[in-house]
Every structure is written in structure tokens, then in C-alpha cells.
N, C-alpha and C positions, 0 to 999 in steps of 0.2 A: 504494500500500500504506500502511496506517495505521501511524504510528510507535508507537502504543499498542496492544498486543495482549497475549494471555496470556503469550507468551514474554518480553516486555519488562517486564511488570508483576508476573508471578508466578513463572515458571520460573527466569529468570536471577537475580533477587534471592534466591530460595530456595536456588539452587545456590551462590551466593556466600556466603551466610550459613552453610550447612552445611559448605562447605569450610573456612571460617574456624574452625568449631567442631571441625575435625579429621577430618571425613568425606572420603572419596576420591571424586572424580568420574571416571568411566570413559569418558565420552563415549558416542557411539552404538556399540552392539555389534550387529553384524549376523550373518546366518547364515554368511557366509564365515569368520567367526572361530570357528565351532563346532569343538570339539576343541583349539583353541589358547587362547582367552581364557575359554571357558566349556564346560561339559559339556552337550552338546545334549539328553541324556536328562533332566537335572534342572534345567537353567538355572543351575547353581551356577558362580560365578566360581572356577575351579580354583586360581589363585594365591592368592586371598583365603582360600579354604577351607583350603588347605594351611597358610598362615601362621597363621591363627587356630586351626586344629586343633592344630598343634604348640605354639602358645603356651598353649593350654588343657590340653594333654596332653604335657608335656615328656618323660615316660617312654615315650611311644608314638611317637617320631619314626619316620617312614617308614611308619607304618600308615595314613596318610590315604588312600592309594589303595585299600586294603582296605575302609576305612570308606566311601569314595565308591561302591565296588562294592556294598556292603551297602545303601546308601541307594538306589542305582539298582534293586536287586532288590526292596526293600521298596516303592518307588514303582511298580514294574511290577506288583506284586500288586494286583488289583482291590480297592479299599476300598469296601464297600457302604454304603448309607445307614444300615443297622442298626449297622455298625461305628462310624460317625460318631456316631450317636445314643447308643450305649453309652459313648462317650468324652465325653458331655456336649456334643456338637456342637463340640468343640474340633478345630481344624484344625492344631494345633501338631504339628510333625514328631515331637516326642518322645512323642506319644501312640501312634504307630504303629510306631516302631522304637526300639531302645535308643540312647541318647546316652552316649558315653563321655567323662567328664571326670575327670582326675586331680586330686585335692585335695592341696595341699601345705601341711603345717604350717608356720606362721611364728611368729616370736617376737612378744611384745607390742611390743617396740621397733620391729620391722619393720612390724607392723600400724599403729602410731601414725605412723610415718614415711609410709607409704602414704596413710593417711587425711589427713595434713597436705597431701600433694601433691595429692590429689583435691580437697580443700577449696580450695586455691590455684587450681587449674585451673578449678573450678566458679565461683569468685569472678570470675576473669578472663572466663569465658564469660558470666556474668550482666552484667558491666559492658559487654561487647560487645553483648549482647542489648539492654540499655537504650539504648545509643547507636544501634543499628539501629532500635529502636522509634521514637525521636525522628526519625530520618531518614525512616522510612516515613511517619510522621504529617506531616512537612513536605512530602513529595512528594504525599501525599494532598490536603493543603490547597492545593497549587499547581495542582491540576486544576480546570478550570472547563468549563462546558458548551461554550464556543466554541473551546477550544484543541485539539480532536480533529480530525484530518484526516478529511475525508470522501472516500470513494472514488467 
């Protein structure tokens, strides 16, 4: 087996980079996890959906199951080519059913604090990105025609 393949050169580095940026890696999700880790009708990760729904809709706690049922029902309805055409060929879920998001007023001070935090986080992520770019270029430069295992 070759030591250089898509998993080693693309998938794993991308996964490492994304988890460092704050994304969650869920590993392999299979059909046996249907109804536990994900909703089999929508392929929505139920725990993630609940967490994000409640974060975006603090006044609607406990309504995520009702919303998930509504999404299931909307997805079960046949969407025709003409429906998609009327929506400008958009496949965004919000085009086909209502999305509920509670907006919360914040003070200027809170806004500025959050923006400062976002800027600091983004600056750290840019620094990490630049470091990883250099590492990727170094790895790319280390590859030569003769150092690939032949099967």
C-alpha cells in the first residue's frame, strides 16, 4: 500500500486544520447510528441541530423537535423542478420552509466587545493558517518523483 494517498495528503490535513479552527469532527457515522446521532429522514446531526437551534433561538428552547418535524415534513413534500426554478435555482433550505431565528438587541458596548473577540479569534486563525500554508509548501517541496512507493 502506498504511504501517499488522498487520505494522507488531503483528508487528514484538512481535518486537522478544520478542527484547529474550531470545527467538530464526528468520525464515521453509519446507518446503525440512525435515530441516535442523526435523523435518518434529513441526515441532520440531532445534537448539533439542537445546540445550534437553541443558541440561535434562546426564547424557543424545547421547540427544536417541533422544528425538526416541520423540516422533515417540508422535505417529504415533493419539490418540483419548477419550484426550484422559481427560487432562482437556489437549493438553500430557507427557500422552501421558514427558518426561525430570534434576534436579540444588544448594546453598543456588547457589540464592540463581541467584535473585538471575533477580531482576536480571526487574527489567531489567520496566523495558524499562514503557519499551515508554510508547512504545506514545505511538504510539497519534499516530494520528488522517486520517493513514492510503488505497489
